[in-house]
Structure formats: structure tokens, C-alpha cells
C-alpha positions as CSV (number, residue, x, y, z in Angstrom):
1,X,130.5,66.9,178.4
2,X,130.4,63.1,178.2
3,X,128.0,61.3,175.6
4,X,126.9,57.9,174.7
5,X,130.3,57.4,172.8
6,X,132.2,58.1,176.1
7,X,129.8,55.8,177.7
8,X,130.6,52.9,175.6
9,X,134.3,53.6,176.2
10,X,133.8,53.5,179.9
11,X,131.1,50.6,180.2
12,X,131.2,48.8,176.8
13,X,133.0,45.9,178.4
14,X,130.4,45.2,180.9
15,X,127.8,42.7,180.1
16,X,124.1,43.0,180.7
17,X,124.6,40.1,183.3
18,X,126.8,42.3,185.4
19,X,124.8,45.5,184.9
20,X,121.3,45.3,183.7
21,X,119.7,47.2,180.9
22,X,119.1,50.8,181.8
23,X,118.1,54.3,180.3
24,X,121.5,55.0,178.6
25,X,121.3,51.6,176.9
26,X,117.7,52.6,175.7
27,X,119.3,55.9,174.4
28,X,122.1,54.1,172.5
29,X,119.4,51.8,170.9
30,X,117.1,54.6,170.2
31,X,120.0,56.4,168.3
32,X,120.9,53.1,166.6
33,X,117.7,53.2,164.7
34,X,118.9,56.3,162.7
35,X,121.2,54.1,160.7
36,X,119.7,53.1,157.4
37,X,120.0,49.2,157.3
38,X,118.1,48.3,154.3
39,X,119.2,44.9,152.9
40,X,121.3,44.4,156.1
41,X,118.7,43.8,159.0
42,X,116.1,41.4,158.0
43,X,112.5,42.6,157.7
44,X,111.2,39.2,158.9
45,X,110.9,38.4,162.6
46,X,112.4,34.8,162.2
47,X,115.7,36.1,160.9
48,X,118.2,38.2,162.7
49,X,121.6,39.6,162.7
50,X,123.9,40.7,165.4
51,X,125.1,44.4,165.8
52,X,128.5,43.2,164.8
53,X,127.3,41.7,161.7
54,X,125.6,44.9,160.7
55,X,128.9,46.8,161.2
56,X,130.7,44.3,159.1
57,X,128.3,44.9,156.2
58,X,127.2,48.6,156.6
59,X,128.8,50.8,153.8
60,X,127.9,54.5,154.0
61,X,128.4,54.9,150.2
62,X,125.3,52.8,149.6
63,X,123.0,55.0,151.8
64,X,120.2,57.0,150.1
65,X,120.8,60.6,151.1
66,X,117.3,61.1,152.1
67,X,117.9,58.7,154.9
68,X,120.8,60.5,156.2
69,X,120.3,62.1,159.4
70,X,122.2,65.1,160.9
71,X,124.2,62.7,163.1
72,X,125.0,60.2,160.3
73,X,128.9,60.5,160.8
74,X,128.5,60.1,164.7
75,X,126.2,57.3,164.1
76,X,128.6,55.3,162.2
77,X,131.0,55.8,164.9
78,X,128.5,54.7,167.3
79,X,127.9,51.5,165.2
80,X,131.8,50.6,165.3
81,X,131.9,51.2,169.0
82,X,128.9,48.9,169.5
83,X,130.4,46.1,167.5
84,X,133.5,46.2,169.6
85,X,131.5,46.3,172.8
86,X,131.0,43.2,174.8
87,X,127.8,44.6,176.1
88,X,126.2,45.3,172.6
89,X,127.9,43.3,169.9
90,X,126.0,40.3,170.2
91,X,122.4,42.0,170.5
92,X,120.4,40.6,167.5
93,X,118.5,42.9,165.2
94,X,115.4,42.0,163.4
95,X,112.1,43.6,162.0
96,X,113.7,46.4,160.1
97,X,111.4,48.7,158.1
98,X,111.9,52.0,156.4
99,X,109.3,53.8,154.4
100,X,109.0,57.5,153.2
101,X,105.9,58.7,151.3
102,X,105.4,61.9,149.7
103,X,101.6,61.0,148.9
104,X,100.6,60.7,152.7
105,X,103.6,63.0,153.9
106,X,104.8,59.9,156.2
107,X,108.4,58.9,157.2
108,X,108.7,55.8,159.4
109,X,111.4,53.6,160.4
110,X,111.8,51.0,163.1
111,X,113.9,48.0,164.2
112,X,113.6,45.4,167.1
113,X,116.7,44.6,169.3
114,X,116.5,41.2,171.0
115,X,118.3,41.7,174.4
116,X,120.2,39.0,176.3
117,X,117.6,38.9,179.0
118,X,114.9,37.7,176.6
119,X,113.1,41.2,176.4
120,X,112.7,43.0,172.9
121,X,113.3,46.6,172.5
122,X,111.4,48.2,169.6
123,X,113.2,51.2,168.5
124,X,111.4,54.0,166.5
125,X,113.6,56.4,164.5
126,X,113.1,60.1,164.7
127,X,113.1,62.6,161.9
128,X,115.6,62.0,159.1
129,X,116.9,64.4,156.6
130,X,113.9,64.2,154.2
131,X,111.6,67.1,153.7
132,X,108.6,64.6,154.2
133,X,109.8,63.8,157.7
134,X,109.9,67.3,158.7
135,X,106.3,67.8,157.2
136,X,104.9,65.0,159.3
137,X,106.4,66.7,162.2
138,X,104.3,69.8,161.6
139,X,101.3,67.6,161.1
140,X,101.3,66.6,164.8
141,X,99.9,70.0,165.6
142,X,96.6,69.5,163.7
143,X,96.3,65.8,163.1
144,X,94.8,63.4,165.6
145,X,96.9,60.4,164.0
146,X,99.6,60.7,161.3
147,X,100.6,58.0,159.0
148,X,103.8,57.4,161.0
149,X,101.9,56.9,164.2
150,X,99.4,54.4,162.5
151,X,102.6,52.6,161.2
152,X,104.1,52.5,164.8
153,X,100.8,50.8,166.2
154,X,101.0,48.3,163.3
155,X,104.6,47.6,164.0
156,X,104.2,46.7,167.6
157,X,101.0,44.6,166.8
158,X,102.9,42.7,164.0
159,X,105.8,41.9,166.3
160,X,103.9,41.2,169.5
161,X,101.7,38.6,167.5
162,X,104.7,36.6,166.6
163,X,106.7,36.7,169.7
164,X,106.0,36.2,173.5
165,X,108.9,38.5,174.7
166,X,108.2,41.3,177.0
167,X,108.7,44.6,175.4
168,X,110.5,47.9,175.8
169,X,109.8,50.8,173.4
170,X,111.8,53.8,172.8
171,X,112.8,56.5,170.4
172,X,114.2,60.0,170.1
173,X,112.3,63.0,169.1
174,X,109.5,62.0,166.6
175,X,110.6,58.4,167.5
176,X,109.7,58.9,171.1
177,X,106.3,60.2,170.1
178,X,105.8,57.0,168.1
179,X,107.0,54.7,170.9
180,X,104.4,56.3,173.2
181,X,101.6,56.3,170.7
182,X,102.1,52.6,169.7
183,X,101.9,51.7,173.5
184,X,98.7,53.7,173.9
185,X,97.0,52.3,170.8
186,X,98.2,48.9,170.4
187,X,96.1,45.7,170.8
188,X,94.9,45.6,174.4
189,X,96.2,42.2,174.8
190,X,99.7,43.3,174.1
191,X,99.7,46.3,176.6
192,X,100.5,44.3,179.6
193,X,103.7,43.0,178.1
194,X,105.0,46.5,177.7
195,X,107.4,47.1,180.6
196,X,108.9,50.5,179.8
197,X,108.5,53.2,177.2
198,X,111.7,55.4,176.7
199,X,110.7,58.9,175.3
200,X,113.9,61.0,174.5
201,X,112.8,64.6,173.8
202,X,109.8,63.4,171.9
203,X,106.7,65.9,171.1
204,X,103.6,65.5,173.2
205,X,100.0,65.0,171.5
206,X,96.8,66.8,170.9
207,X,94.6,67.1,174.1
208,X,92.2,64.7,172.7
209,X,94.8,61.9,173.0
210,X,96.9,63.2,176.1
211,X,93.6,63.4,178.1
212,X,92.2,60.0,177.1
213,X,91.9,57.0,179.6
214,X,94.2,54.9,177.2
215,X,97.0,57.5,177.5
216,X,96.7,57.8,181.3
217,X,97.0,54.0,181.4
218,X,100.5,54.0,180.1
219,X,101.8,57.2,181.9
220,X,103.4,55.2,184.7
221,X,105.4,53.2,182.2
222,X,106.8,56.3,180.3
223,X,110.4,57.7,181.1
224,X,110.4,61.1,179.4
225,X,113.8,62.6,179.3
226,X,114.5,66.2,177.7
227,X,117.6,68.3,177.6
228,X,117.8,71.6,179.3
229,X,117.4,73.4,176.0
230,X,114.5,71.1,174.7
231,X,112.1,72.5,172.2
232,X,110.7,69.5,170.6
233,X,110.2,67.9,173.7
234,X,108.1,70.8,174.9
235,X,105.6,70.9,172.1
236,X,102.0,69.9,172.5
237,X,100.7,67.9,175.6
238,X,102.4,65.0,177.5
239,X,100.9,64.8,181.0
240,X,104.2,63.2,182.0
241,X,107.0,64.4,184.3
242,X,110.3,65.0,182.5
243,X,113.7,64.0,183.6
244,X,116.0,66.9,182.6
245,X,119.4,66.4,181.8
246,X,122.4,68.8,181.1
247,X,123.3,69.3,177.4
248,X,125.6,71.2,175.2
């Protein structure tokens, strides 16, 4: 069965001018957030590097093993293909943040991708290989807000206060939950700039959030995609329709 690496082999030479941004591109940028880019992608929003620049500097030997996800080898291959792709190589990355804390049981990472059409895709990382990351996942079931969700709201507020770009949000697994949560609870003046939220197999929310007016207001903007065998994406409540895709 074809995957995003095959997509890059097939469509990587087609620019966004020819074929506009669509959900598979969002999935790729969501997956890109799993790569630890400390010291490579700038934290400051007035600085940025291209995906090709990141690929040239990325050294897997320098990565903290706590930040290594289950798909680390595949993500390295993804980065190499993106750097060779006319479609993705010149996308600029900025606003990289990665924090893990045993004290408050939080694991949060995000990066902003500056698209050629002038929009910004805020990509939220899902669970990495740390025990803390998994502990935060379990906390979704009994906490109305986890530290990672709080950081996601802070992240979009900080970026939107410094940029006038329209926004796309996305993430896989816990990152999808963060993307939706950030859209629901970010500053009201920024919500109108959010055009689409891509939630790839992300868990839902406790009922007090899923049944809120704030959540209902963003539902039309959410594209929720889950695999046939989804477990994480079926947890808790989402109140959104899921697009189910074949998977192996």
C-alpha cells in the first residue's frame, strides 16, 4: 500500500502553484514535526530556514534518544525526500519549540511551516518515545487541560500576534488533539484566521470540552482522518465526522 514516501516519489516534482495544498501535504508536515530539530530550526519567528537547509544540517547522531519516535528512521528518509522535492524543499520553517518535563508530566513540540501561498501551517508533534509523553496521553482521560494543551494555545497566540498570515493547524495522534485544542481556546481575535485544522488520528476530549460552544464553533474547520484500525482516534469524545482511510 502506498504511503507518503511514495506520494513524494509520485508528486514531489509538482509545485503548489500547479497543485494547491491539500490533506496529504498536511499529513506530511504533521509527520515532519516528529524530527528533533533543536539548534537547526530557529525559535524566533523573524528567522527561518528551508527544509533543504534542515536536511543538510540534520545529524541523527546528535539527537537525544528521548526525542526519538517509533518512526525515526522513516522520518529521516522523509526529510531527505522533502529536501529533494520541488514541492517542499523551499518551505521555510520557524518557531521550533520542544519541551519535556517530568515535573508536570508534559511533552510538547511544534514547528511553523511557511507555505508558498502565504499561509502558515502550525504543526504539533504527537507522542515521542519518552515515558512522560505517554503519561500525558493517559492524563487526557481525567484532566480538562494538560500542560501540553496549554502550551499549544500559547504557541498559536504567540505566533498569530507576530504574523498576519492565515493559519492551518495540524498534527498526528496527540498532535492532532493539540491542534484542535489550540484552535478552540486561542485568543478569539485569531480564530477567524484559522482556515483548516487537520487532525490525523488524534484522541478526542472530555465531554465538558467537546460539548462546549467554543468547540462547536471550530467543528466545521476540522478534517479528522483515522485509519481503519484506529484506537487513539476513537478515544474520548470528538463530535466530528471522521474520514476513514485504508491502512496496513
